[in-house]
N, C-alpha and C positions, 0 to 999 in steps of 0.2 A: 387494644393490640397490647401484646407482650413485651415488656422492658427488653430492649436492646441495646447492649452497652456499644457503644461507636465512640472511637476516637479521632478526632480529625489531627492529624499530623501536622508540627510545625515546619513543614516543607511546601513549596510550591516551586514550580516551573512557570518558567515567563518568558515571553517572546523578546529576543534579544535582536536587535535590529543589524549588530556588527558583524553577524555571521554570513557571510555572501559568498557567492560564487560566479564565475564569468560566464553569462549565457551570450547566445547570438543575438546580436541587435541590427538585421538587415532588413532595409526598404522592401516592399512589396515590388518595386517597380524598377525592372530591369534598367531604366536609362539611368536612374538615381544613381544605383550600384556603380555602373560603368562610369559615371560623372566623378562619383567619389575617387574610383580608382584612380582615373585620368588626372585628379589633381593630386594625388599621392606620388605618381610616379616624374611628377616636374620637379618634384622636392631633391635637392643634390644629396651625394653620400652623408655628406655632413650633415646637413640637415636631418636627415632620416636617423643618424645615430644620435642625434642632439635631442630631438623629440622623444626617442625611444627610450634614453636613459632618463628623460623626465617623467616618461609614462612606469616605468620599473620603478624608480624612486618614491612614485605617489601611490602605486597599487600592489608591488610585489609583496611588501609585507603585511598585506592582508590575505594573503592566498598560501598552501604549500607550494604549488606551483602554478606560475604565471604565463610561462612561455609554451605548454603544449596546447590549452585552450586558444590561444591566439593564434598559432600555426593550424589549428584545427578551424577557425573561423575564414582564414583565409583561404584553405582548401575547399571553403563553402561558396567564396565566390571568385576563385580564379576563373571560372568559365568565361567571366566577364572582361578578361583580361583582353586588349587589342593589340598587345603586343607579345611578340614571339622573343622576343628578348629575355634571357634568364635574369631573375630577379634575388637579390641577396638574401640572404636568411634573415637579417635587420629589416630589410623592407616589406618582405612578406609578413613578418610580425608587426609591423607599424600598420598595414593593412589590415591586418585581423583584428589591431586595437580598434580602429577606426569602424568596423563590424561586430562589435562586442559591448557589451555593459555588464556591471554589477548587477547580481540580483538580491535583494535579502529574504531568504529563505523564509523566518519566521517573525517577519516583520509586522505582519496584523495578530497571528496567533500560535499557539503553541498547545493543542488540544487534543482530545481523543486518544487517550492512551489506552495502552494494552500491554500488560505486564506476564512474562513468562521466567522458568527458571534458566538461569545461564548454564549453557553446555559446559562451561569450565568450573567447577567447584573447589579446585585444588586450594586455594588458599582461605576457604570458606573453614569456620569452626564447625565442630561436630552439630549444633543446633541451629545454626547461622545458615544463609541461603544468600548466593549471590544471585541477581537476577537482570534481567535487560528487559528495559522498556522502550516500544514504541511510540512515537508520537505524529500527530497530524500537524506539521509546518504551513503555514500559509502565508504568503506573501504578497507583492502587487499584482493586481490581476485576480486576486484571490485564486491564485493557483497554489493546489496544495502537494505537498510531497512529503516522503517519510523520514523522519529522523529517529535517532537512535541513544539513549541513554543507559549507563550499567550501574548499578548500586548493590546495597547489602543490607538485609536485615538481620540483626544480630538475635540470640539467643532469648532476648528480652523484648523484642518485637519493634526496637528502635530502627527507624529506616535513613539510611543515607546514600547521596550518590558519589560516585566518582567525581573528580575534577573534569570540566566539561572545555574543551580545545575551544579556542578562539576560530580555529579551522574547520572549513567542511571543504569535501571532495566528493564529487561525483565517480561512480564507476567505470570501468572501458566495458563498452557495450560490445559482447562477443560478436567478430564480423562474421563466424561462420556458425551459426547454432544449430543443434540438432531438432528435427521435430518425428513425432509418433506420426506414423502414416494413418495409424486405426483411429486417431482423434482427429486428425486433420479431414480425414472422409466424412466420418461422423458432424462435425461442423459446418463441412461445406453442405452437407444434406440438408441440417437446418435452415441454411441461407437458400434452400432451393437449387443448389447446384449440382447436388451429388449423382444425377442422371444425365447429366451434360455431356455429350462426346468429346467436348474440348477439354472437362475435367478428367474425364478418364483419360485422354491422350498425355495429359501431363502428369498425374501421378502413376498410373500404370506402369511405367519404367522404372518406376524408386523402389529402392527397397524398402523395408518396415521402418526403419529408422534412416533418414537423409537428412543431408544438412542443406543449409540455403544455396549453396554452389550447387549442389545437385539438381535443386529446386530451378534456379536462375537458368541452368543449362537446358533442363528438359521445355520451360517456359519460351527459351527462345527458340527452341527446334520447332515448338507449336506454332510460335507465333509466324515463323517462317515458311512453314510446311502444309497448315493446316487451309482446308478449304470449307468456306461455307459464310452464314452473313458475319460482315466484320462488325458488327456492333456485338452481336453475341459473344463473337470471339474476344471484345475488348471487355465488356463486361464480365468476362469469366476469368481473364487471366486477371482485372484488377482485383475482383474479390480474392482471387488465390494468393494476391500480392498482400493484399490488406489483412488477410489472415495471418502470414507470415511475417509482416511487421507487428502484429499485436503478439506475438509469441517469441521471446526473444530472451538473451541470458545477459548477466549482469557478471562482473567481477572487479572485487576490490583488491587491494593490494595489502598484506599480511600486517605490514605495520602500520595500519591506520587505525589510530582507536576508535573504539564504536561508537563517540560522539563526534567523528570525523566523516563519519559514510552518512550520505544522504541518495535514497532513491528518488528521484526527479523524473518527472513525467517522459517517457520516450515515444511510446506510439500512437498513431492516429486517434485512438480511443479516449486517450488519456490528455488531449493537448489543454484543458482546464483543471487537470488535476488527478491524484491518488487520494483516495480520501476514505478516511476510517479502516485501516487493517488491523484484523482481528488477529493477531498472531495465537497459537498454540502449539505445544509440545506436545509431539502425536507419536504413541506407542504403536507399533507394528505387534502381530501375533509373536512374531520371533524375538521380538523385545527390541529391534534396531529402533532409533529414534530420527526422526525428520520434524522441522517445524514447517507449518503449512500457515499461510496468512490468506484470508479471503478480503477482498478490498475492492472500492467501488472505482470503476475507472470514468472520468465524466469530461466530456468533449464540448462543452458550453451547449449542448442541446440535449444529448440522454445519456443516461448511467449504465451501466453494464458490468454487472458483479465478473471480478476474475480472480486467480490464485497465484499465489506467491509459492515457491517452494525453496527451500536451504534446507542444508545439513550443517553449516558452520559460520553463518551470516556474512562470508567472505564471498560466496559463488550463490548466485540468486538466476532461477529459474521463474519468469514471468508467463503465465497461459492463460489461455481461454476457456472459461467453463461453456460447457454443453450441455445440451437438454431444454427442454421445455420449460421447467421451473427456474432455469437460471434469469431471473427479471429481478428487478426493483432492487432494494437494500438489504443492507445488514444478514447475509448468510455468515453461519458460525460453525463451524465443525467440531464435532465431538474429539475428543483427545484418544481416543482408541475404537477399534472396530465394536460393535454391539452384534451376538450373533453371526460372527461372519462379515457384518456387512457396515460399510462407511453408513456414518448418521449424520445429518447437518441441520441445524435449525436457519428458517429463514423466512421472510415478509413478502409474500408475492403480491397481495393487495393494497399495501400500505397501511395496513389497519392490525390484521390477527398474528400473529406467531404461529408458524408452519414448522413441520418437522419433514423430513423424508432421508431415504434408504438409499443407498448404489452399491454397486459391486465394484465401481473406480471412481476414485474421489474427484474425478473430470468431468463424471456424467450424471446429471440428476433430472429425475421427472418425478411425477407421481405424488406432488405435496398434500398433506393432510391439516388440518387446523388444529391445533392441540392447544390454545389458549386465545381468548376473544376478551376486548375492554371489558373490565368488570370494575365498577366504581368512579367515581365521578374524578378523581386524580389521574385515569388512565382511559377517562372516556370517548377521547380522541382517536387515539391508537396507541398500541402497544409494540414493543420488538427486543430484541435481545442485547444485552451489553457484554457480550463475549461469548467464548464458546464455553459450554457447561463444564463444572466440576465435579469430579466423582466424589462421593462420599460415600461411607457406609450407609449413610440413611436415604440415599437416593443420588440421582445427578442436580447439582444447585444450577439452576439458572437464574443468574442476574437479570434482571428486565429493566427496561425504560418505559415509560407512559407520558403520553400528554394529556393535559386537561386543561380547565378553563386557562385563559388569558397567556395560552399556548408553553405552559409552565411545564418543566421536562422534571420529572423524579426518577428515582430506582428503585425498583422493589426487585422480590425473588418470587420464583418458586420452586418444586423439587419433583422430579420426576422418576419413577420406577427403573431402576437400573437394567432389569431387565428387558424391560419395554417402554421405553422413554414415551411412549403414546398416551400411557397412562399418567395422572395427574395424582402427586400421593398428597402437596400441599402448596399452598401459595397466600403470600401475605395480602391480608385484607387493605393493610395502608401501606403507605410509602416507606420504603425502607432508609431513604435519603433523601432530602429535600434540599434546593438552595437556599441559604441563609444567609443574611449579611450582605458583606461585598461580596460574595458567589453570585449575587444577582444583579450582578453589573457587568456589562460586556459587551461584546460586538452583538450578540444574540442573547437578551436579557433572561434570568429566571431558566437557566438551563443548567442542570447536572448531566451528566454523559459519561459513559465508560464503554471501553473495547475489548475488555478484558482483566481478568484478576486471579489470584490464584490463593492457595492454603498454606498457610505457616506454621506449624503448631497447630495452637487452637484458635488462630484467627484467621478471618480472610482478610486479603491485602485487596484493597478495591483504589486503584488509581481512578482520578475521574476529573473530566473536563468543567470549568466552570463558565458560562456564560459565552462557549466557542470564544475563549481569550487566552486561558492557562489553564493548569492543570494542577491536581493538589493530590492528598491520598488520604483515606480514612483504614483503622483497621477495626474490624468487627468481630464480636465474640460469635466463634462459630455454634457454639453451645447453645446459646440465646437465640441465633437466628435459626438454627434448626428446630430448637423447642417452640420457637413464635409458627414457621412453617406446618407443623404437626399440628398446632393449637387451631390453626386457620384452615386447617384442609377441611 
């Protein structure tokens, strides 16, 4: 293999157990919930004030806001109240605290990073670059979420991170999100409900863009007025509501630092985690910019690729993807259209690397294989390490491969700019393999990335080490492209 200059930076991102959020801690049995509430109702007002003061002294300094989540968690259990007596704000908070617990987002791992150009480059020097890095944070129960970091790449290639806040905060979930009727119908078609008369009864009265309240009103009307088999009605309405729950919107306050923003699982698809977000800065044909991320939603039993859209990293739309090719893991969107169409890398069969094209970024069908395992180091399977990067020589695709002893290494391939189904070059040997301490972690012998970028003459490649922490390498683009052409 041709020599490729690789610089491993003295920068590492390690999991930090002190970064916590307040999550519901609610028993599954209603009798237990009622019993806990009843015991709380026996406390005097003085006892409530004293106990709440103790809770705040112990926990308030660990959170940007403790009141809001405690009240939210009270709202989740208030249906179990057996008294109609009005409760004080303090007593509601104390009851909320009884059904709350801290969750350490990254206590187990902080890994599988992707990196993109920051939307705001105002304070960057002419040859420097500000960036946003997304990371998969994993805590108790192996539940994964998305965290963010910001930093700077100097004109000399030095990499630094902005100070990381001790605090994290979940966004507000939009109570009345908007849905696109066309997308909704096509997804129901995939699920086998598009021709059902109950589906038509719900969706026909709705506008092309409709809100959750519009949908709820239509569902309510159909539930009370429809005639037909009760089980079919129930299944159809449950499916429609599941689909609505899986498409939602999030909003962070502007004052939150990027490292304080956390995207935690919301929908039924994600109960066990939001995994491996591959962010890409997408430039449309009119030069407008939008940021997309494909990720894997995991519910403890099955995985489902989904999509994130944002323009400012404050407001996020979380969307289901549609089409027969939406399966398995590792979908990665190209950063622009190619010949008027969107393009996506994927791995339908958990072994080979595929490509597919679409007129709509939410719908994907007809994948075709472009890369198969080749060489012992990736003989088990291959996949992508994020969205392709456009270079003058072609589309640079950073890949990963799995070989003997479940060892993950990072490789690279080069695709034709106009027809990315054509392979220009492919490294015969790994670009990056786990070395030294990188071999030790939750899953040993793994290096893995979800996205890189080019700055100056270097590829900036953040990578996970053994499913525990993250590091960064800089790789000479001249060396890498030369090696790709030599191995063509």
